[in-house]
PyMOL CGO cylinders between C-alpha atoms (Angstrom):
from pymol import cmd
from pymol.cgo import CYLINDER

trace = [
    CYLINDER, -31.04, 85.93, -73.99, -30.28, 82.54, -72.43, 0.3, 1, 1, 1, 1, 1, 1,
    CYLINDER, -30.28, 82.54, -72.43, -32.27, 81.10, -69.53, 0.3, 1, 1, 1, 1, 1, 1,
    CYLINDER, -32.27, 81.10, -69.53, -29.14, 81.34, -67.35, 0.3, 1, 1, 1, 1, 1, 1,
    CYLINDER, -29.14, 81.34, -67.35, -28.84, 85.08, -67.96, 0.3, 1, 1, 1, 1, 1, 1,
    CYLINDER, -28.84, 85.08, -67.96, -32.54, 85.54, -67.21, 0.3, 1, 1, 1, 1, 1, 1,
    CYLINDER, -32.54, 85.54, -67.21, -32.07, 83.84, -63.84, 0.3, 1, 1, 1, 1, 1, 1,
    CYLINDER, -32.07, 83.84, -63.84, -29.11, 86.08, -63.04, 0.3, 1, 1, 1, 1, 1, 1,
    CYLINDER, -29.11, 86.08, -63.04, -31.13, 89.21, -63.84, 0.3, 1, 1, 1, 1, 1, 1,
    CYLINDER, -31.13, 89.21, -63.84, -34.11, 87.90, -61.84, 0.3, 1, 1, 1, 1, 1, 1,
    CYLINDER, -34.11, 87.90, -61.84, -32.08, 87.25, -58.70, 0.3, 1, 1, 1, 1, 1, 1,
    CYLINDER, -32.08, 87.25, -58.70, -30.17, 90.51, -59.11, 0.3, 1, 1, 1, 1, 1, 1,
    CYLINDER, -30.17, 90.51, -59.11, -33.45, 92.44, -59.12, 0.3, 1, 1, 1, 1, 1, 1,
    CYLINDER, -33.45, 92.44, -59.12, -34.67, 90.62, -56.01, 0.3, 1, 1, 1, 1, 1, 1,
    CYLINDER, -34.67, 90.62, -56.01, -31.42, 91.06, -54.08, 0.3, 1, 1, 1, 1, 1, 1,
    CYLINDER, -31.42, 91.06, -54.08, -30.57, 94.61, -55.14, 0.3, 1, 1, 1, 1, 1, 1,
    CYLINDER, -30.57, 94.61, -55.14, -32.74, 96.31, -52.44, 0.3, 1, 1, 1, 1, 1, 1,
    CYLINDER, -32.74, 96.31, -52.44, -31.02, 94.18, -49.80, 0.3, 1, 1, 1, 1, 1, 1,
    CYLINDER, -31.02, 94.18, -49.80, -27.51, 95.06, -50.95, 0.3, 1, 1, 1, 1, 1, 1,
    CYLINDER, -27.51, 95.06, -50.95, -28.12, 98.78, -51.50, 0.3, 1, 1, 1, 1, 1, 1,
    CYLINDER, -28.12, 98.78, -51.50, -27.13, 99.44, -47.88, 0.3, 1, 1, 1, 1, 1, 1,
    CYLINDER, -27.13, 99.44, -47.88, -25.40, 96.13, -47.28, 0.3, 1, 1, 1, 1, 1, 1,
    CYLINDER, -25.40, 96.13, -47.28, -22.95, 95.37, -44.51, 0.3, 1, 1, 1, 1, 1, 1,
    CYLINDER, -22.95, 95.37, -44.51, -19.71, 93.60, -45.36, 0.3, 1, 1, 1, 1, 1, 1,
    CYLINDER, -19.71, 93.60, -45.36, -18.00, 91.16, -43.04, 0.3, 1, 1, 1, 1, 1, 1,
    CYLINDER, -18.00, 91.16, -43.04, -14.60, 89.51, -43.34, 0.3, 1, 1, 1, 1, 1, 1,
    CYLINDER, -14.60, 89.51, -43.34, -13.38, 86.63, -41.24, 0.3, 1, 1, 1, 1, 1, 1,
    CYLINDER, -13.38, 86.63, -41.24, -12.69, 82.95, -40.91, 0.3, 1, 1, 1, 1, 1, 1,
    CYLINDER, -12.69, 82.95, -40.91, -14.60, 79.71, -41.00, 0.3, 1, 1, 1, 1, 1, 1,
    CYLINDER, -14.60, 79.71, -41.00, -13.52, 76.41, -39.48, 0.3, 1, 1, 1, 1, 1, 1,
    CYLINDER, -13.52, 76.41, -39.48, -15.06, 72.96, -39.34, 0.3, 1, 1, 1, 1, 1, 1,
    CYLINDER, -15.06, 72.96, -39.34, -14.87, 69.50, -37.88, 0.3, 1, 1, 1, 1, 1, 1,
    CYLINDER, -14.87, 69.50, -37.88, -16.24, 66.73, -40.06, 0.3, 1, 1, 1, 1, 1, 1,
    CYLINDER, -16.24, 66.73, -40.06, -17.79, 64.07, -37.86, 0.3, 1, 1, 1, 1, 1, 1,
    CYLINDER, -17.79, 64.07, -37.86, -17.71, 61.84, -40.91, 0.3, 1, 1, 1, 1, 1, 1,
    CYLINDER, -17.71, 61.84, -40.91, -16.50, 62.29, -44.45, 0.3, 1, 1, 1, 1, 1, 1,
    CYLINDER, -16.50, 62.29, -44.45, -16.38, 59.94, -47.39, 0.3, 1, 1, 1, 1, 1, 1,
    CYLINDER, -16.38, 59.94, -47.39, -14.98, 60.36, -50.89, 0.3, 1, 1, 1, 1, 1, 1,
    CYLINDER, -14.98, 60.36, -50.89, -15.32, 58.09, -53.90, 0.3, 1, 1, 1, 1, 1, 1,
    CYLINDER, -15.32, 58.09, -53.90, -12.72, 58.55, -56.62, 0.3, 1, 1, 1, 1, 1, 1,
    CYLINDER, -12.72, 58.55, -56.62, -13.59, 58.14, -60.29, 0.3, 1, 1, 1, 1, 1, 1,
    CYLINDER, -13.59, 58.14, -60.29, -13.85, 54.36, -60.85, 0.3, 1, 1, 1, 1, 1, 1,
    CYLINDER, -13.85, 54.36, -60.85, -10.83, 52.63, -62.38, 0.3, 1, 1, 1, 1, 1, 1,
    CYLINDER, -10.83, 52.63, -62.38, -11.91, 48.98, -62.03, 0.3, 1, 1, 1, 1, 1, 1,
    CYLINDER, -11.91, 48.98, -62.03, -8.71, 48.12, -60.15, 0.3, 1, 1, 1, 1, 1, 1,
    CYLINDER, -8.71, 48.12, -60.15, -9.32, 48.53, -56.40, 0.3, 1, 1, 1, 1, 1, 1,
    CYLINDER, -9.32, 48.53, -56.40, -11.92, 50.10, -54.12, 0.3, 1, 1, 1, 1, 1, 1,
    CYLINDER, -11.92, 50.10, -54.12, -12.37, 53.76, -55.03, 0.3, 1, 1, 1, 1, 1, 1,
    CYLINDER, -12.37, 53.76, -55.03, -13.84, 54.88, -51.67, 0.3, 1, 1, 1, 1, 1, 1,
    CYLINDER, -13.84, 54.88, -51.67, -12.24, 56.13, -48.48, 0.3, 1, 1, 1, 1, 1, 1,
    CYLINDER, -12.24, 56.13, -48.48, -13.74, 57.44, -45.25, 0.3, 1, 1, 1, 1, 1, 1,
    CYLINDER, -13.74, 57.44, -45.25, -12.71, 59.18, -42.07, 0.3, 1, 1, 1, 1, 1, 1,
    CYLINDER, -12.71, 59.18, -42.07, -14.40, 59.63, -38.67, 0.3, 1, 1, 1, 1, 1, 1,
    CYLINDER, -14.40, 59.63, -38.67, -13.85, 62.52, -36.23, 0.3, 1, 1, 1, 1, 1, 1,
    CYLINDER, -13.85, 62.52, -36.23, -10.21, 63.39, -36.98, 0.3, 1, 1, 1, 1, 1, 1,
    CYLINDER, -10.21, 63.39, -36.98, -11.19, 65.75, -39.80, 0.3, 1, 1, 1, 1, 1, 1,
    CYLINDER, -11.19, 65.75, -39.80, -10.23, 69.40, -39.43, 0.3, 1, 1, 1, 1, 1, 1,
    CYLINDER, -10.23, 69.40, -39.43, -10.25, 72.39, -41.73, 0.3, 1, 1, 1, 1, 1, 1,
    CYLINDER, -10.25, 72.39, -41.73, -10.79, 76.07, -42.26, 0.3, 1, 1, 1, 1, 1, 1,
    CYLINDER, -10.79, 76.07, -42.26, -10.24, 79.09, -44.45, 0.3, 1, 1, 1, 1, 1, 1,
    CYLINDER, -10.24, 79.09, -44.45, -11.26, 82.68, -45.25, 0.3, 1, 1, 1, 1, 1, 1,
    CYLINDER, -11.26, 82.68, -45.25, -14.87, 83.83, -45.56, 0.3, 1, 1, 1, 1, 1, 1,
    CYLINDER, -14.87, 83.83, -45.56, -16.69, 87.05, -46.48, 0.3, 1, 1, 1, 1, 1, 1,
    CYLINDER, -16.69, 87.05, -46.48, -20.31, 88.09, -45.93, 0.3, 1, 1, 1, 1, 1, 1,
    CYLINDER, -20.31, 88.09, -45.93, -22.43, 90.68, -47.73, 0.3, 1, 1, 1, 1, 1, 1,
    CYLINDER, -22.43, 90.68, -47.73, -25.95, 91.49, -46.56, 0.3, 1, 1, 1, 1, 1, 1,
    CYLINDER, -25.95, 91.49, -46.56, -28.04, 92.53, -43.57, 0.3, 1, 1, 1, 1, 1, 1,
    CYLINDER, -28.04, 92.53, -43.57, -28.79, 91.31, -40.05, 0.3, 1, 1, 1, 1, 1, 1,
    CYLINDER, -28.79, 91.31, -40.05, -31.18, 88.55, -41.05, 0.3, 1, 1, 1, 1, 1, 1,
    CYLINDER, -31.18, 88.55, -41.05, -29.85, 87.65, -44.49, 0.3, 1, 1, 1, 1, 1, 1,
    CYLINDER, -29.85, 87.65, -44.49, -26.45, 87.50, -46.12, 0.3, 1, 1, 1, 1, 1, 1,
    CYLINDER, -26.45, 87.50, -46.12, -24.61, 86.01, -49.06, 0.3, 1, 1, 1, 1, 1, 1,
    CYLINDER, -24.61, 86.01, -49.06, -21.23, 84.53, -48.20, 0.3, 1, 1, 1, 1, 1, 1,
    CYLINDER, -21.23, 84.53, -48.20, -18.22, 83.20, -50.08, 0.3, 1, 1, 1, 1, 1, 1,
    CYLINDER, -18.22, 83.20, -50.08, -15.73, 80.79, -48.54, 0.3, 1, 1, 1, 1, 1, 1,
    CYLINDER, -15.73, 80.79, -48.54, -12.79, 78.58, -49.46, 0.3, 1, 1, 1, 1, 1, 1,
    CYLINDER, -12.79, 78.58, -49.46, -11.56, 75.90, -47.08, 0.3, 1, 1, 1, 1, 1, 1,
    CYLINDER, -11.56, 75.90, -47.08, -8.93, 73.22, -46.82, 0.3, 1, 1, 1, 1, 1, 1,
    CYLINDER, -8.93, 73.22, -46.82, -10.05, 70.02, -45.09, 0.3, 1, 1, 1, 1, 1, 1,
    CYLINDER, -10.05, 70.02, -45.09, -7.73, 67.29, -43.83, 0.3, 1, 1, 1, 1, 1, 1,
    CYLINDER, -7.73, 67.29, -43.83, -8.92, 63.79, -42.92, 0.3, 1, 1, 1, 1, 1, 1,
    CYLINDER, -8.92, 63.79, -42.92, -5.91, 62.76, -40.86, 0.3, 1, 1, 1, 1, 1, 1,
    CYLINDER, -5.91, 62.76, -40.86, -6.61, 59.02, -40.77, 0.3, 1, 1, 1, 1, 1, 1,
    CYLINDER, -6.61, 59.02, -40.77, -8.83, 58.65, -43.82, 0.3, 1, 1, 1, 1, 1, 1,
    CYLINDER, -8.83, 58.65, -43.82, -8.64, 55.20, -45.37, 0.3, 1, 1, 1, 1, 1, 1,
    CYLINDER, -8.64, 55.20, -45.37, -10.47, 52.49, -47.27, 0.3, 1, 1, 1, 1, 1, 1,
    CYLINDER, -10.47, 52.49, -47.27, -11.58, 49.86, -44.76, 0.3, 1, 1, 1, 1, 1, 1,
    CYLINDER, -11.58, 49.86, -44.76, -12.50, 47.25, -47.35, 0.3, 1, 1, 1, 1, 1, 1,
    CYLINDER, -12.50, 47.25, -47.35, -9.36, 47.69, -49.46, 0.3, 1, 1, 1, 1, 1, 1,
    CYLINDER, -9.36, 47.69, -49.46, -6.54, 49.45, -47.60, 0.3, 1, 1, 1, 1, 1, 1,
    CYLINDER, -6.54, 49.45, -47.60, -4.16, 51.35, -49.86, 0.3, 1, 1, 1, 1, 1, 1,
    CYLINDER, -4.16, 51.35, -49.86, -2.84, 54.24, -47.77, 0.3, 1, 1, 1, 1, 1, 1,
    CYLINDER, -2.84, 54.24, -47.77, -3.75, 57.01, -45.35, 0.3, 1, 1, 1, 1, 1, 1,
    CYLINDER, -3.75, 57.01, -45.35, -5.08, 60.54, -45.44, 0.3, 1, 1, 1, 1, 1, 1,
    CYLINDER, -5.08, 60.54, -45.44, -7.69, 62.58, -47.29, 0.3, 1, 1, 1, 1, 1, 1,
    CYLINDER, -7.69, 62.58, -47.29, -7.51, 66.20, -48.41, 0.3, 1, 1, 1, 1, 1, 1,
    CYLINDER, -7.51, 66.20, -48.41, -10.24, 68.33, -49.95, 0.3, 1, 1, 1, 1, 1, 1,
    CYLINDER, -10.24, 68.33, -49.95, -10.81, 71.96, -50.93, 0.3, 1, 1, 1, 1, 1, 1,
    CYLINDER, -10.81, 71.96, -50.93, -14.50, 73.00, -50.89, 0.3, 1, 1, 1, 1, 1, 1,
    CYLINDER, -14.50, 73.00, -50.89, -15.20, 76.42, -52.44, 0.3, 1, 1, 1, 1, 1, 1,
    CYLINDER, -15.20, 76.42, -52.44, -18.75, 77.67, -51.92, 0.3, 1, 1, 1, 1, 1, 1,
    CYLINDER, -18.75, 77.67, -51.92, -21.25, 80.51, -52.11, 0.3, 1, 1, 1, 1, 1, 1,
    CYLINDER, -21.25, 80.51, -52.11, -24.08, 80.43, -49.55, 0.3, 1, 1, 1, 1, 1, 1,
    CYLINDER, -24.08, 80.43, -49.55, -27.34, 82.10, -48.64, 0.3, 1, 1, 1, 1, 1, 1,
    CYLINDER, -27.34, 82.10, -48.64, -27.54, 82.61, -44.87, 0.3, 1, 1, 1, 1, 1, 1,
    CYLINDER, -27.54, 82.61, -44.87, -30.76, 83.30, -42.98, 0.3, 1, 1, 1, 1, 1, 1,
    CYLINDER, -30.76, 83.30, -42.98, -31.56, 84.41, -39.43, 0.3, 1, 1, 1, 1, 1, 1,
    CYLINDER, -31.56, 84.41, -39.43, -28.89, 84.15, -36.77, 0.3, 1, 1, 1, 1, 1, 1,
    CYLINDER, -28.89, 84.15, -36.77, -26.29, 82.57, -39.06, 0.3, 1, 1, 1, 1, 1, 1,
    CYLINDER, -26.29, 82.57, -39.06, -26.13, 85.64, -41.32, 0.3, 1, 1, 1, 1, 1, 1,
    CYLINDER, -26.13, 85.64, -41.32, -23.15, 86.62, -39.09, 0.3, 1, 1, 1, 1, 1, 1,
    CYLINDER, -23.15, 86.62, -39.09, -24.13, 90.28, -39.46, 0.3, 1, 1, 1, 1, 1, 1,
    CYLINDER, -24.13, 90.28, -39.46, -26.62, 90.67, -36.60, 0.3, 1, 1, 1, 1, 1, 1,
    CYLINDER, -26.62, 90.67, -36.60, -26.32, 91.23, -32.85, 0.3, 1, 1, 1, 1, 1, 1,
    CYLINDER, -26.32, 91.23, -32.85, -29.28, 89.26, -31.52, 0.3, 1, 1, 1, 1, 1, 1,
    CYLINDER, -29.28, 89.26, -31.52, -28.72, 85.62, -30.66, 0.3, 1, 1, 1, 1, 1, 1,
    CYLINDER, -28.72, 85.62, -30.66, -31.04, 83.37, -32.66, 0.3, 1, 1, 1, 1, 1, 1,
    CYLINDER, -31.04, 83.37, -32.66, -31.28, 80.31, -34.83, 0.3, 1, 1, 1, 1, 1, 1,
    CYLINDER, -31.28, 80.31, -34.83, -30.91, 80.25, -38.59, 0.3, 1, 1, 1, 1, 1, 1,
    CYLINDER, -30.91, 80.25, -38.59, -30.03, 78.15, -41.60, 0.3, 1, 1, 1, 1, 1, 1,
    CYLINDER, -30.03, 78.15, -41.60, -27.91, 78.28, -44.72, 0.3, 1, 1, 1, 1, 1, 1,
    CYLINDER, -27.91, 78.28, -44.72, -27.94, 76.70, -48.16, 0.3, 1, 1, 1, 1, 1, 1,
    CYLINDER, -27.94, 76.70, -48.16, -25.27, 76.85, -50.80, 0.3, 1, 1, 1, 1, 1, 1,
    CYLINDER, -25.27, 76.85, -50.80, -23.10, 75.15, -53.33, 0.3, 1, 1, 1, 1, 1, 1,
    CYLINDER, -23.10, 75.15, -53.33, -19.92, 75.23, -55.33, 0.3, 1, 1, 1, 1, 1, 1,
    CYLINDER, -19.92, 75.23, -55.33, -17.06, 72.94, -56.27, 0.3, 1, 1, 1, 1, 1, 1,
    CYLINDER, -17.06, 72.94, -56.27, -14.74, 70.68, -54.31, 0.3, 1, 1, 1, 1, 1, 1,
    CYLINDER, -14.74, 70.68, -54.31, -11.37, 69.17, -55.18, 0.3, 1, 1, 1, 1, 1, 1,
    CYLINDER, -11.37, 69.17, -55.18, -10.56, 65.99, -53.26, 0.3, 1, 1, 1, 1, 1, 1,
    CYLINDER, -10.56, 65.99, -53.26, -7.86, 63.38, -52.95, 0.3, 1, 1, 1, 1, 1, 1,
    CYLINDER, -7.86, 63.38, -52.95, -7.58, 60.13, -50.97, 0.3, 1, 1, 1, 1, 1, 1,
    CYLINDER, -7.58, 60.13, -50.97, -4.48, 58.11, -50.01, 0.3, 1, 1, 1, 1, 1, 1,
    CYLINDER, -4.48, 58.11, -50.01, -2.83, 61.47, -49.40, 0.3, 1, 1, 1, 1, 1, 1,
    CYLINDER, -2.83, 61.47, -49.40, 0.34, 60.44, -47.54, 0.3, 1, 1, 1, 1, 1, 1,
    CYLINDER, 0.34, 60.44, -47.54, 1.24, 57.44, -49.65, 0.3, 1, 1, 1, 1, 1, 1,
    CYLINDER, 1.24, 57.44, -49.65, -0.12, 54.73, -51.92, 0.3, 1, 1, 1, 1, 1, 1,
    CYLINDER, -0.12, 54.73, -51.92, 0.78, 51.12, -51.16, 0.3, 1, 1, 1, 1, 1, 1,
    CYLINDER, 0.78, 51.12, -51.16, 3.21, 49.34, -53.49, 0.3, 1, 1, 1, 1, 1, 1,
    CYLINDER, 3.21, 49.34, -53.49, 0.52, 46.73, -54.18, 0.3, 1, 1, 1, 1, 1, 1,
    CYLINDER, 0.52, 46.73, -54.18, -1.84, 49.43, -55.44, 0.3, 1, 1, 1, 1, 1, 1,
    CYLINDER, -1.84, 49.43, -55.44, 0.92, 51.03, -57.52, 0.3, 1, 1, 1, 1, 1, 1,
    CYLINDER, 0.92, 51.03, -57.52, 1.79, 47.69, -59.09, 0.3, 1, 1, 1, 1, 1, 1,
    CYLINDER, 1.79, 47.69, -59.09, -1.84, 47.34, -60.18, 0.3, 1, 1, 1, 1, 1, 1,
    CYLINDER, -1.84, 47.34, -60.18, -1.72, 50.77, -61.79, 0.3, 1, 1, 1, 1, 1, 1,
    CYLINDER, -1.72, 50.77, -61.79, -3.85, 52.60, -59.20, 0.3, 1, 1, 1, 1, 1, 1,
    CYLINDER, -3.85, 52.60, -59.20, -3.41, 56.39, -59.21, 0.3, 1, 1, 1, 1, 1, 1,
    CYLINDER, -3.41, 56.39, -59.21, -4.83, 58.97, -56.83, 0.3, 1, 1, 1, 1, 1, 1,
    CYLINDER, -4.83, 58.97, -56.83, -5.10, 62.47, -58.24, 0.3, 1, 1, 1, 1, 1, 1,
    CYLINDER, -5.10, 62.47, -58.24, -7.29, 65.40, -57.22, 0.3, 1, 1, 1, 1, 1, 1,
    CYLINDER, -7.29, 65.40, -57.22, -10.77, 65.17, -58.72, 0.3, 1, 1, 1, 1, 1, 1,
    CYLINDER, -10.77, 65.17, -58.72, -13.59, 67.70, -58.96, 0.3, 1, 1, 1, 1, 1, 1,
    CYLINDER, -13.59, 67.70, -58.96, -17.17, 67.40, -57.74, 0.3, 1, 1, 1, 1, 1, 1,
    CYLINDER, -17.17, 67.40, -57.74, -20.06, 69.85, -57.73, 0.3, 1, 1, 1, 1, 1, 1,
    CYLINDER, -20.06, 69.85, -57.73, -21.29, 70.26, -54.16, 0.3, 1, 1, 1, 1, 1, 1,
    CYLINDER, -21.29, 70.26, -54.16, -24.48, 71.31, -52.36, 0.3, 1, 1, 1, 1, 1, 1,
    CYLINDER, -24.48, 71.31, -52.36, -24.61, 72.02, -48.64, 0.3, 1, 1, 1, 1, 1, 1,
    CYLINDER, -24.61, 72.02, -48.64, -27.34, 72.75, -46.08, 0.3, 1, 1, 1, 1, 1, 1,
    CYLINDER, -27.34, 72.75, -46.08, -26.79, 73.78, -42.48, 0.3, 1, 1, 1, 1, 1, 1,
    CYLINDER, -26.79, 73.78, -42.48, -28.77, 74.74, -39.38, 0.3, 1, 1, 1, 1, 1, 1,
    CYLINDER, -28.77, 74.74, -39.38, -27.49, 76.41, -36.25, 0.3, 1, 1, 1, 1, 1, 1,
    CYLINDER, -27.49, 76.41, -36.25, -27.23, 79.43, -33.98, 0.3, 1, 1, 1, 1, 1, 1,
    CYLINDER, -27.23, 79.43, -33.98, -25.51, 82.77, -34.33, 0.3, 1, 1, 1, 1, 1, 1,
    CYLINDER, -25.51, 82.77, -34.33, -24.82, 85.86, -32.21, 0.3, 1, 1, 1, 1, 1, 1,
    CYLINDER, -24.82, 85.86, -32.21, -22.76, 89.03, -32.74, 0.3, 1, 1, 1, 1, 1, 1,
    CYLINDER, -22.76, 89.03, -32.74, -20.55, 87.78, -35.58, 0.3, 1, 1, 1, 1, 1, 1,
    CYLINDER, -20.55, 87.78, -35.58, -20.23, 84.18, -34.41, 0.3, 1, 1, 1, 1, 1, 1,
    CYLINDER, -20.23, 84.18, -34.41, -22.22, 81.22, -35.74, 0.3, 1, 1, 1, 1, 1, 1,
    CYLINDER, -22.22, 81.22, -35.74, -22.14, 77.47, -35.19, 0.3, 1, 1, 1, 1, 1, 1,
    CYLINDER, -22.14, 77.47, -35.19, -23.95, 75.11, -37.57, 0.3, 1, 1, 1, 1, 1, 1,
    CYLINDER, -23.95, 75.11, -37.57, -24.44, 71.45, -38.17, 0.3, 1, 1, 1, 1, 1, 1,
    CYLINDER, -24.44, 71.45, -38.17, -24.23, 70.69, -41.88, 0.3, 1, 1, 1, 1, 1, 1,
    CYLINDER, -24.23, 70.69, -41.88, -24.63, 68.06, -44.57, 0.3, 1, 1, 1, 1, 1, 1,
    CYLINDER, -24.63, 68.06, -44.57, -22.73, 68.29, -47.85, 0.3, 1, 1, 1, 1, 1, 1,
    CYLINDER, -22.73, 68.29, -47.85, -22.94, 66.09, -50.91, 0.3, 1, 1, 1, 1, 1, 1,
    CYLINDER, -22.94, 66.09, -50.91, -21.04, 66.37, -54.15, 0.3, 1, 1, 1, 1, 1, 1,
    CYLINDER, -21.04, 66.37, -54.15, -21.00, 64.53, -57.43, 0.3, 1, 1, 1, 1, 1, 1,
    CYLINDER, -21.00, 64.53, -57.43, -19.62, 64.62, -60.94, 0.3, 1, 1, 1, 1, 1, 1,
    CYLINDER, -19.62, 64.62, -60.94, -21.83, 62.97, -63.53, 0.3, 1, 1, 1, 1, 1, 1,
    CYLINDER, -21.83, 62.97, -63.53, -18.99, 62.76, -66.04, 0.3, 1, 1, 1, 1, 1, 1,
    CYLINDER, -18.99, 62.76, -66.04, -16.42, 61.01, -63.84, 0.3, 1, 1, 1, 1, 1, 1,
    CYLINDER, -16.42, 61.01, -63.84, -18.87, 59.20, -61.47, 0.3, 1, 1, 1, 1, 1, 1,
    CYLINDER, -18.87, 59.20, -61.47, -16.99, 60.60, -58.47, 0.3, 1, 1, 1, 1, 1, 1,
    CYLINDER, -16.99, 60.60, -58.47, -18.88, 61.66, -55.33, 0.3, 1, 1, 1, 1, 1, 1,
    CYLINDER, -18.88, 61.66, -55.33, -18.25, 63.03, -51.83, 0.3, 1, 1, 1, 1, 1, 1,
    CYLINDER, -18.25, 63.03, -51.83, -20.22, 63.23, -48.58, 0.3, 1, 1, 1, 1, 1, 1,
    CYLINDER, -20.22, 63.23, -48.58, -19.54, 65.27, -45.43, 0.3, 1, 1, 1, 1, 1, 1,
    CYLINDER, -19.54, 65.27, -45.43, -21.39, 65.61, -42.13, 0.3, 1, 1, 1, 1, 1, 1,
    CYLINDER, -21.39, 65.61, -42.13, -20.07, 67.88, -39.41, 0.3, 1, 1, 1, 1, 1, 1,
    CYLINDER, -20.07, 67.88, -39.41, -20.00, 71.14, -37.47, 0.3, 1, 1, 1, 1, 1, 1,
    CYLINDER, -20.00, 71.14, -37.47, -18.94, 74.53, -38.85, 0.3, 1, 1, 1, 1, 1, 1,
    CYLINDER, -18.94, 74.53, -38.85, -17.84, 77.64, -36.95, 0.3, 1, 1, 1, 1, 1, 1,
    CYLINDER, -17.84, 77.64, -36.95, -17.99, 81.13, -38.50, 0.3, 1, 1, 1, 1, 1, 1,
    CYLINDER, -17.99, 81.13, -38.50, -16.15, 84.19, -37.18, 0.3, 1, 1, 1, 1, 1, 1,
    CYLINDER, -16.15, 84.19, -37.18, -17.00, 87.60, -38.67, 0.3, 1, 1, 1, 1, 1, 1,
    CYLINDER, -17.00, 87.60, -38.67, -14.09, 89.52, -37.17, 0.3, 1, 1, 1, 1, 1, 1,
    CYLINDER, -14.09, 89.52, -37.17, -15.37, 93.12, -37.51, 0.3, 1, 1, 1, 1, 1, 1,
    CYLINDER, -15.37, 93.12, -37.51, -18.74, 92.10, -36.02, 0.3, 1, 1, 1, 1, 1, 1,
    CYLINDER, -18.74, 92.10, -36.02, -17.09, 90.27, -33.12, 0.3, 1, 1, 1, 1, 1, 1,
    CYLINDER, -17.09, 90.27, -33.12, -15.36, 93.52, -32.18, 0.3, 1, 1, 1, 1, 1, 1,
    CYLINDER, -15.36, 93.52, -32.18, -18.79, 95.11, -31.68, 0.3, 1, 1, 1, 1, 1, 1,
    CYLINDER, -18.79, 95.11, -31.68, -19.90, 92.84, -28.82, 0.3, 1, 1, 1, 1, 1, 1,
    CYLINDER, -19.90, 92.84, -28.82, -19.95, 95.87, -26.50, 0.3, 1, 1, 1, 1, 1, 1,
    CYLINDER, -19.95, 95.87, -26.50, -22.70, 97.37, -28.66, 0.3, 1, 1, 1, 1, 1, 1,
    CYLINDER, -22.70, 97.37, -28.66, -25.90, 97.75, -26.56, 0.3, 1, 1, 1, 1, 1, 1,
    CYLINDER, -25.90, 97.75, -26.56, -27.78, 95.77, -29.23, 0.3, 1, 1, 1, 1, 1, 1,
    CYLINDER, -27.78, 95.77, -29.23, -25.56, 92.74, -28.74, 0.3, 1, 1, 1, 1, 1, 1,
    CYLINDER, -25.56, 92.74, -28.74, -26.93, 89.87, -26.66, 0.3, 1, 1, 1, 1, 1, 1,
    CYLINDER, -26.93, 89.87, -26.66, -23.44, 89.12, -25.34, 0.3, 1, 1, 1, 1, 1, 1,
]
cmd.load_cgo(trace, "trace")
């Protein structure tokens, strides 16, 4: 038996009591990146980095499985950096990324409780990113610069507040790919909406 399989069995045994009577939530997640930066695999031609401030929006579907104070969630988002560019070596505009993650959510951000309280989440997954989304300058093309989607392995941590199916978190995300030398960084605010739980805000247990 490989070490990886042993870890899977270990965590399955720990989590099985939690998920025996687990709640399931389905909804949406959205985010605003205050700042995001991506660094393409190096090509030795022009600057490989691009960044974007504030005008970064995204969202996608999300599901939760767990209990009031702990849940496991799975999400897939699309994130658009509207005016993302390379300041030091301008080549074009726009950044697009697709982070796909699994997370462990604790306390109020489990999105499955009624009581309003703070909590945190940790998780990871993969992200596909691309810079110079709208166009690539003719100068860059003449030099042989190409901008394709590239993959990084991401880790994210967040801290925030949740109540009755809604959560808001500040988060940091970093991703890298040791093989291609690409990396990404995101810092922003995320909003979670567990739709079935939001419909229960009239429940006497809800703080709303």
